[in-house]
N, C-alpha and C positions, 0 to 999 in steps of 0.2 A: 510501498515503493520509497525510493529515496526522496522523491519530490513531496510526498505526504510527510515524511519524517522532517524534511527541511521546513515545511509549512508549520509543523508543530513546534519546531525549534525557534521560529520567529516569534512565538508567544512568550518566550523566556525573556525577562526583563534584562536589557543590556546586551542581548545576544546579537552577534554579527554573523549572519548566515550566508554561506556561498553554496551553490549547487552546481556540480559539473554534470553535463549531459553529453554522452558519447556521440549522439546524433548531431549533425551540424545543421539540420533543418527542421527537425520534428520534435518538439518538446514532448516528453513522455515516452519517447521511443516507440517500439511496436505496440505498447499498451494503448497508445492514443488511437491506434487503428483497430483495436480489438472490438469485441461485441459490447464492451462496457459493463460486463458482469463481474460481481464480486461475490464469492461464496461466503455468506455470513449467516451462520445459524443464529437463531434467537433474535433476528432483526425486527425492528418495530413495524416494518411494512407488512409482516405476516398477519398482523391483526386486521389490516384493511381488507384482506382476502380470506379471512377465517381459517388461517393455517395454525395448527397446533404443533408446536415443536417443544423439545425438552433438552435440557443440558445433558442428561444421561444418554439420550438417543444420539445427539450430535457427537458426543465423546465416543460412544460405541461405534458410530459410523467411521470416524477418522481413524480410530484404532484398528478397526477391521480392514479398512482400505490399506493401512500400513503393514498389514500381515505380521504384526508383532515387532516391527522395527521402529515404532514411534516412541518418543520420549513422552511419558504420561504427563509430566508437569507442563511441557510445551503445549501439548494438545489441550489441556485444561485451561491454560492461560489464553490460548487462541479462542476457545469457545466462550470463555468468560469476558473477553474484551473486544473481539472483532466487530460485534454489533455496536459497541460504544464508539469505536473509531469511525464506523460508517455514519452514525448519527452526527458525530463531531464534524466529519468532512462535509456532510450536507449543510449543517448549520453554518460552518465557517465559509464555505464557498457559495452557498445559495443554490447549489445544484440539487435538484430533486431526484429522489430515487424511488423505486417501486419494486415489488416482487417481479422477477423476470420469469420467462417461460421455461427455463432449463430446470431439470430435476437432478437429483444426485445421480451420479453416473452408474453405480453398481447396485442394482436392485437385490442382489443376493447377499448383501452385507447388512448385518444387524445395524439398526438405526437409520436405514434408508428412509428418505422422505421424498415422496413423488413430486412435491411442488413446495416452494416457499423459501428455500435457503439461498437462492440466487437473487441478489439485489442488482438491479440494472438502472442505468441512467434513464429517468422518466421520458426524456425527449427521444430516446433510442440512438442518440449520437454520442459514442464514447469520447469523441473529441471535446464535447462540452465540459466534461469534468476536468480534462487536462488544460483547456483554455482557462477555466476558472481558477485552477490551482496556480498556473503561471501568472495570471493577473493579480492574484492575492499575494504571491511571493513578491512580485515587483512592487506592489503597493506597500508592502512591509519592508522594502529596502533590501531584499535578498539579491545578491549578485548571481546571475545565472551565466555560466560559461558553456555555451553550445560548442559542439565539435571538440570536446575535451574528454579523452578517454583515460580512465584510471589505469596506471601501470603497476604501482606498488605503494606500500605504506612505509613511512619512516617511524621508527620507534626509538624511545629513549633507553637508557641502561636497564630500567625496570620492565621494559616490554610494553609500555604505554604508547599508543599511537599519538604522534605529535605532528603529523602532516602526511601529505601524499605526493607522489610523483605522478604526473599526468602527461599526456601527449596531445598537443593541439596541432593537427596536421603533422608536420615532421619536427616541430619545436617541442622540446621538453620543458615542462613547467613544474616548478616545485611550489607547493602550497603549504605553509605552516598553519597548524590548527590546534586549538585546545581540545576539540572533540571531532570525531569523524564517524559518520553513519554510513 
């Protein structure tokens, strides 16, 4: 999500980070009310419950679910890094995760795993991770604009994004940026 990306950006020396959130009252949007699950193959919590997973199986599963429409490099990058991001998120926010109860959705797809790829917030409250992300962003000086909906990007002559146009209520807001996620 953009909030996790913003949190990572706050670790860059000298970075000034702003996060715009469309919702005017709920940080994290609908994700904050979800079940708190993250599909992360090869996650470190699998070892706690004796789950054996493999890179090849996870790649086969995603590729099979995509019905041939997946970009192989993107699939491999996700499988190789999603679990690292989850560990970083846990370490950075202090939110503990564990293997959740959900299994892969499609048992007829090669690489299916009955249990272990779903990482869930250990407390069972999805809001805990979003509260922790928001608190860490604020602690690191990130400006958070709630009720601010992205409308479009501004680009320079070379096509690089140099800012955004957003809407706060009925007021248009123009935000200049050196990088946009």
